[in-house]
N, C-alpha and C positions, 0 to 999 in steps of 0.2 A: 745075507741081509734080508730080513722079512719086511715085506711092504704091507702096510695096513690099508685095507680098503675101507673107505668110509662111504656108506650109502646115505645119500640125501633124498629124503622124500619130498616130493613137490605136492603141496596141497592145492588142489584145484576146487575152487568154490563154484558150484553150479547153482545158479539162481533161477527159480521158477518165475516166469514173467508175471508181474502183478497187474491186476486189472487197473486200468487208468481211472483215477479218481474223477468223479463227475464234477463238472464245473458248477453244478448247483451248490456245492459246498463252499463256494466263494461267497455265497449269500446267507449261509446258515451255519449255526454251531450246534453240535450234538451235545445235549445236556445229559441225557441218559437213554436207556434202551427204547423208550417210547416218548421222548420229548426232544424237540429241536427248537432253536431260537433264531428268528430272522435277524440278521445283523443290520438290516436296513431300517426296520421299524422297532426292533427289539421285542417283537411279539413272540411269546412262547406258544408253540403249536404242538398239540398232542398227536402222536402217531401210533395208535394202539396196535396196528399191524405193520411190521417192518416192510412187508412186501408192497405196501401202498405208500410208503414214506416219500419216495421221490415224486410220485404223482401228486401228493398233497403239497410238497414243496414247490413243484412247478405251477400248480394252480394258484398258490399264494403269490408268488412273485409276478405272475401274469395278470391276475385279477386285481391285486392290491397295488402293484408297482409298475405294471405295464411292461415287465421284462420278459422276453422270450429268448431262449438260448437256441438259436437255429442250428448250432453245431452240436447240439445234444444228441443222445443216442436214440431218442424217440423220433422216429421218422416214418414216413409212409411205407407200409410193407410192400415188398416187391410184387406180390400177387394182386395188388390193388392199384398199381401205378398206371395200368391201361384204362382204369375207370375214373381216376381222380388226377387233378393237377394240384401239387402240393403248394400251400400258401404259408406265409409267415405265421407265427403264433400257434403252431400245432393245429393248423386247419387244412382242409383239403376241399377243393371245388369239384363237385360231381361233373363229369364230362357229358352226362346225359341231360341234366336239368339246370346246371349252373349253380346249384345250392352249395353253400359253404358249410362244411360239417366239421366240428371239432373232434380231434382224437386225443386231446390232452389227457383226459382221465380214463378213457376207454376206447381203444382202437376198434372194438366191436361195433361202435356206433356207425362206422363206415360200412360194415358188412350188413347191418340191419337196414341202412338206407338203400343199399343196392337191391334188396328184396322188393322194395316198392316199384322198382323198374323191371321186375321179373328176371333179375340176374341172379343166377344160382352159382355159388362158388363151391365146387365139389371138393377141391383140394386147396389148402392154404399155400401151396407151393406154386402150382402152375396150371392145373387142369381146371378150366372154367367153361361152363355152358351158359350161353346167353340167349334168351328168347327176345327177338326184336320187339320193340315197343313202338306203338303208334306215335309219331311225332306230335308234340304239343303245339297247338295252333298259336300263332303270334298274336291272335286276338286277346289272349290272356295277359298280354303286356299292358292292357288297358282296363282289365277287370280283376276283381277280387271275389272269390267264391266264399260267401258267408255260410250258406246252407245249400242243400241240394236244389231248393227252389228259390234261392235268394242270392243275388249277385250285386256288387257295388262297382260303379264306374269310378276308376281312380282319377279321371280327369275332372269330373264335375261333382264327384262324391255322392251321386244319386244312387239310392238302392232300388233295384229293379226286381220285381217278382217274376218268376218263370213258372208257368202253369205245369210244364212237363219238361224234364231234362233234355228230351230230344229236340225241343225248340230253342234251347238255350243259345246256341251259337248264332242262329238266325236272328233272335232278338238282340243279341249283342251287336251283330253287324248293322242292323237297322238303327240302333241307338248311336253308334259311332258315326254313321253316314249322316243321319238326319240332324243330330244335335251338334256334332263336332266337325262334320265335313271330312271325316277320315274314312278312306276305303283302303283295305289291305289287298293290293293287287297281287301280292305274292302269297296270298292266302290259299287255302285249299278249295275255296268256293269259286270255281271257274266255270267257263262255258264247257258243257259236255262235249266229248270228242265227236259224237255222231251228229252234232248240230253245227260244227265249226264250218262245214261247207255251205251252210245256209245263212250264217250270221258272221258278222265281224265283231269281235269282243272290244268293248270300250271300258274306260275307267268307271269306277263306281258301281260295279256289278250290272253293267248294261251291255246290250248287244244290238247291233244295227242289222236289220234284215237286208240281205243282199239282193232281194227281189224288189222291194218297194222302198227301202231305206228308212223304214220306220224304226225308231229307237225304243227298245223295251227293256224293262228291268227284270232281272232274274234273282234279285236279292232274296225275296221271300218264297218264290215258287218258280222253278224252271219249267213247270207245266205250261206257263203262259207262252213260252217260246214255241212249243209243239202245237199248241192250240192256234197260234197265229199262222203257222205254216199250212194248216188245213184250208185257210182262206185262199191260199195260192194253189190248192190241190196238190200239195207236196206231201208225199207219203214217206215216212221214216221207217225203213225196214227193220232196224234193230234199235232197241232201247238200251241205254247205258245204265239205267237204274232199275 
């Protein structure tokens, strides 16, 4: 008796993983190669370059309809996360100056902004060289720079001319103290270290002489403090400035 052997072939379908469809397409309909239609407002939008299509779509739903897809694929790059804090609506806040920068249409905007802080990104993956930048004075919370020789007080809206940029912060301090009674005790303008044994620092950029208790201002000129010490025959061996 002959046995017939029947071979059965098992067909195995191997499916290549497909790229997940962007949620942006929940708001758009593709009409042709270079034309999409917003399903919210029915506006037809030309996209001449397919590589920029999703950027144009994101910009439309954000600017026209106030919709931002926080679970979208456009996020803050890993090599920039140490310099920015990610915000909603495709924005990032600079950890150096607090400015909110949009990366909706171009992530390169974030890198361009870092150059203003002398931050150089050598590799877009991980290698970064950062040059320390002088901390911005808190006095700028009260002023707006209009020109190199013109500033505006944001409290009283007065525009103030500055004869030379090196006198700018002194003029700003004088205005805040005299006009608004504001003194920034946490500002960089403080009593010099080599005078602290002769004076006790007071609010409003003032110091009290430990010898005669006279109160003097060092708001515009710290030289007054040294000149006063000469009356007490006090010699200052080292100057801090």
